[in-house]
N, CA, C and O atoms as a GROMACS GRO file, in nm:
protein
  204
    1UNK      N    1  -0.119  -4.658  -0.521
    1UNK     CA    2  -0.010  -4.564  -0.540
    1UNK      C    3   0.094  -4.623  -0.634
    1UNK      O    4   0.118  -4.744  -0.636
    2UNK      N    5   0.153  -4.537  -0.710
    2UNK     CA    6   0.258  -4.584  -0.799
    2UNK      C    7   0.393  -4.575  -0.728
    2UNK      O    8   0.409  -4.504  -0.629
    3UNK      N    9   0.487  -4.647  -0.780
    3UNK     CA   10   0.623  -4.644  -0.725
    3UNK      C   11   0.684  -4.506  -0.751
    3UNK      O   12   0.661  -4.447  -0.856
    4UNK      N   13   0.762  -4.454  -0.657
    4UNK     CA   14   0.828  -4.326  -0.681
    4UNK      C   15   0.926  -4.338  -0.796
    4UNK      O   16   0.987  -4.443  -0.816
    5UNK      N   17   0.941  -4.230  -0.869
    5UNK     CA   18   1.036  -4.229  -0.981
    5UNK      C   19   1.178  -4.238  -0.927
    5UNK      O   20   1.207  -4.191  -0.817
    6UNK      N   21   1.264  -4.298  -1.004
    6UNK     CA   22   1.404  -4.307  -0.964
    6UNK      C   23   1.464  -4.167  -0.969
    6UNK      O   24   1.451  -4.095  -1.068
    7UNK      N   25   1.530  -4.131  -0.862
    7UNK     CA   26   1.593  -4.000  -0.854
    7UNK      C   27   1.734  -4.012  -0.910
    7UNK      O   28   1.813  -4.098  -0.869
    8UNK      N   29   1.765  -3.924  -1.002
    8UNK     CA   30   1.898  -3.921  -1.060
    8UNK      C   31   1.971  -3.800  -1.002
    8UNK      O   32   1.930  -3.687  -1.026
    9UNK      N   33   2.078  -3.823  -0.926
    9UNK     CA   34   2.150  -3.711  -0.865
    9UNK      C   35   2.202  -3.614  -0.970
    9UNK      O   36   2.254  -3.654  -1.074
   10UNK      N   37   2.188  -3.487  -0.943
   10UNK     CA   38   2.239  -3.384  -1.033
   10UNK      C   39   2.384  -3.356  -1.000
   10UNK      O   40   2.416  -3.319  -0.887
   11UNK      N   41   2.469  -3.374  -1.095
   11UNK     CA   42   2.610  -3.341  -1.081
   11UNK      C   43   2.673  -3.403  -0.956
   11UNK      O   44   2.755  -3.341  -0.888
   12UNK      N   45   2.633  -3.527  -0.926
   12UNK     CA   46   2.692  -3.598  -0.814
   12UNK      C   47   2.638  -3.561  -0.678
   12UNK      O   48   2.691  -3.606  -0.576
   13UNK      N   49   2.533  -3.478  -0.673
   13UNK     CA   50   2.475  -3.439  -0.544
   13UNK      C   51   2.382  -3.549  -0.495
   13UNK      O   52   2.279  -3.575  -0.556
   14UNK      N   53   2.419  -3.613  -0.386
   14UNK     CA   54   2.339  -3.720  -0.326
   14UNK      C   55   2.261  -3.663  -0.208
   14UNK      O   56   2.320  -3.612  -0.113
   15UNK      N   57   2.128  -3.674  -0.214
   15UNK     CA   58   2.043  -3.614  -0.112
   15UNK      C   59   2.081  -3.657   0.029
   15UNK      O   60   2.101  -3.572   0.116
   16UNK      N   61   2.090  -3.786   0.053
   16UNK     CA   62   2.116  -3.835   0.188
   16UNK      C   63   2.250  -3.785   0.241
   16UNK      O   64   2.262  -3.751   0.359
   17UNK      N   65   2.350  -3.780   0.156
   17UNK     CA   66   2.482  -3.730   0.198
   17UNK      C   67   2.476  -3.581   0.231
   17UNK      O   68   2.531  -3.536   0.332
   18UNK      N   69   2.408  -3.505   0.146
   18UNK     CA   70   2.394  -3.361   0.171
   18UNK      C   71   2.315  -3.335   0.299
   18UNK      O   72   2.351  -3.249   0.379
   19UNK      N   73   2.208  -3.412   0.318
   19UNK     CA   74   2.126  -3.396   0.439
   19UNK      C   75   2.208  -3.426   0.563
   19UNK      O   76   2.204  -3.350   0.660
   20UNK      N   77   2.282  -3.537   0.561
   20UNK     CA   78   2.363  -3.575   0.677
   20UNK      C   79   2.468  -3.469   0.708
   20UNK      O   80   2.492  -3.436   0.824
   21UNK      N   81   2.531  -3.418   0.604
   21UNK     CA   82   2.633  -3.315   0.623
   21UNK      C   83   2.573  -3.189   0.686
   21UNK      O   84   2.633  -3.130   0.776
   22UNK      N   85   2.456  -3.149   0.639
   22UNK     CA   86   2.391  -3.031   0.696
   22UNK      C   87   2.350  -3.054   0.841
   22UNK      O   88   2.363  -2.964   0.924
   23UNK      N   89   2.302  -3.173   0.871
   23UNK     CA   90   2.265  -3.204   1.009
   23UNK      C   91   2.388  -3.202   1.101
   23UNK      O   92   2.382  -3.149   1.212
   24UNK      N   93   2.497  -3.259   1.055
   24UNK     CA   94   2.619  -3.262   1.136
   24UNK      C   95   2.675  -3.122   1.159
   24UNK      O   96   2.722  -3.090   1.268
   25UNK      N   97   2.669  -3.039   1.053
   25UNK     CA   98   2.724  -2.904   1.063
   25UNK      C   99   2.623  -2.803   1.115
   25UNK      O  100   2.655  -2.686   1.135
   26UNK      N  101   2.499  -2.851   1.136
   26UNK     CA  102   2.391  -2.764   1.184
   26UNK      C  103   2.378  -2.640   1.097
   26UNK      O  104   2.382  -2.527   1.145
   27UNK      N  105   2.364  -2.664   0.966
   27UNK     CA  106   2.352  -2.554   0.872
   27UNK      C  107   2.244  -2.585   0.769
   27UNK      O  108   2.204  -2.700   0.752
   28UNK      N  109   2.199  -2.483   0.701
   28UNK     CA  110   2.105  -2.500   0.592
   28UNK      C  111   2.182  -2.529   0.465
   28UNK      O  112   2.294  -2.482   0.447
   29UNK      N  113   2.121  -2.605   0.377
   29UNK     CA  114   2.185  -2.639   0.250
   29UNK      C  115   2.182  -2.520   0.156
   29UNK      O  116   2.076  -2.458   0.136
   30UNK      N  117   2.295  -2.487   0.099
   30UNK     CA  118   2.306  -2.386  -0.004
   30UNK      C  119   2.366  -2.455  -0.125
   30UNK      O  120   2.476  -2.511  -0.116
   31UNK      N  121   2.295  -2.450  -0.236
   31UNK     CA  122   2.339  -2.521  -0.356
   31UNK      C  123   2.435  -2.435  -0.437
   31UNK      O  124   2.394  -2.334  -0.495
   32UNK      N  125   2.562  -2.472  -0.442
   32UNK     CA  126   2.660  -2.393  -0.517
   32UNK      C  127   2.640  -2.406  -0.668
   32UNK      O  128   2.699  -2.330  -0.745
   33UNK      N  129   2.559  -2.502  -0.712
   33UNK     CA  130   2.538  -2.524  -0.854
   33UNK      C  131   2.414  -2.455  -0.908
   33UNK      O  132   2.389  -2.456  -1.028
   34UNK      N  133   2.335  -2.394  -0.820
   34UNK     CA  134   2.210  -2.330  -0.861
   34UNK      C  135   2.217  -2.181  -0.829
   34UNK      O  136   2.223  -2.142  -0.713
   35UNK      N  137   2.216  -2.101  -0.933
   35UNK     CA  138   2.218  -1.956  -0.916
   35UNK      C  139   2.075  -1.911  -0.886
   35UNK      O  140   1.993  -1.901  -0.977
   36UNK      N  141   2.046  -1.885  -0.761
   36UNK     CA  142   1.909  -1.854  -0.718
   36UNK      C  143   1.870  -1.711  -0.751
   36UNK      O  144   1.859  -1.625  -0.663
   37UNK      N  145   1.850  -1.687  -0.878
   37UNK     CA  146   1.803  -1.558  -0.926
   37UNK      C  147   1.673  -1.584  -1.005
   37UNK      O  148   1.652  -1.696  -1.051
   38UNK      N  149   1.588  -1.485  -1.020
   38UNK     CA  150   1.458  -1.507  -1.084
   38UNK      C  151   1.464  -1.582  -1.218
   38UNK      O  152   1.379  -1.666  -1.245
   39UNK      N  153   1.561  -1.554  -1.301
   39UNK     CA  154   1.565  -1.620  -1.432
   39UNK      C  155   1.593  -1.771  -1.418
   39UNK      O  156   1.568  -1.847  -1.512
   40UNK      N  157   1.645  -1.814  -1.304
   40UNK     CA  158   1.674  -1.956  -1.283
   40UNK      C  159   1.550  -2.038  -1.252
   40UNK      O  160   1.550  -2.159  -1.272
   41UNK      N  161   1.447  -1.974  -1.203
   41UNK     CA  162   1.330  -2.052  -1.164
   41UNK      C  163   1.201  -2.005  -1.231
   41UNK      O  164   1.092  -2.024  -1.176
   42UNK      N  165   1.212  -1.945  -1.348
   42UNK     CA  166   1.092  -1.913  -1.426
   42UNK      C  167   1.027  -2.046  -1.464
   42UNK      O  168   1.093  -2.133  -1.520
   43UNK      N  169   0.900  -2.061  -1.433
   43UNK     CA  170   0.834  -2.190  -1.449
   43UNK      C  171   0.767  -2.206  -1.585
   43UNK      O  172   0.778  -2.312  -1.647
   44UNK      N  173   0.699  -2.104  -1.631
   44UNK     CA  174   0.623  -2.116  -1.755
   44UNK      C  175   0.702  -2.052  -1.869
   44UNK      O  176   0.746  -1.937  -1.860
   45UNK      N  177   0.719  -2.129  -1.974
   45UNK     CA  178   0.791  -2.078  -2.090
   45UNK      C  179   0.719  -1.955  -2.143
   45UNK      O  180   0.597  -1.956  -2.161
   46UNK      N  181   0.794  -1.850  -2.166
   46UNK     CA  182   0.735  -1.727  -2.216
   46UNK      C  183   0.692  -1.631  -2.107
   46UNK      O  184   0.649  -1.520  -2.136
   47UNK      N  185   0.703  -1.672  -1.982
   47UNK     CA  186   0.667  -1.584  -1.872
   47UNK      C  187   0.773  -1.475  -1.859
   47UNK      O  188   0.892  -1.505  -1.856
   48UNK      N  189   0.731  -1.349  -1.850
   48UNK     CA  190   0.830  -1.243  -1.830
   48UNK      C  191   0.906  -1.265  -1.700
   48UNK      O  192   0.846  -1.298  -1.598
   49UNK      N  193   1.036  -1.248  -1.706
   49UNK     CA  194   1.120  -1.267  -1.590
   49UNK      C  195   1.172  -1.132  -1.545
   49UNK      O  196   1.229  -1.059  -1.626
   50UNK      N  197   1.156  -1.097  -1.417
   50UNK     CA  198   1.207  -0.969  -1.368
   50UNK      C  199   1.359  -0.964  -1.383
   50UNK      O  200   1.428  -1.066  -1.368
   51UNK      N  201   1.409  -0.848  -1.412
   51UNK     CA  202   1.554  -0.832  -1.426
   51UNK      C  203   1.610  -0.749  -1.314
   51UNK      O  204   1.731  -0.726  -1.309
   0.00000   0.00000   0.00000
């Protein structure tokens, strides 16, 4: 097995801190920096995105 790639936090979001906060508050994580709409997660370039 190869070594896992180094994770670079996006915009200061630290996984372990976010996880601990969610566990303490007993809530699911909602990312305020990610607009969860279809155009945000189109995977293949050129794939039609629903509007």
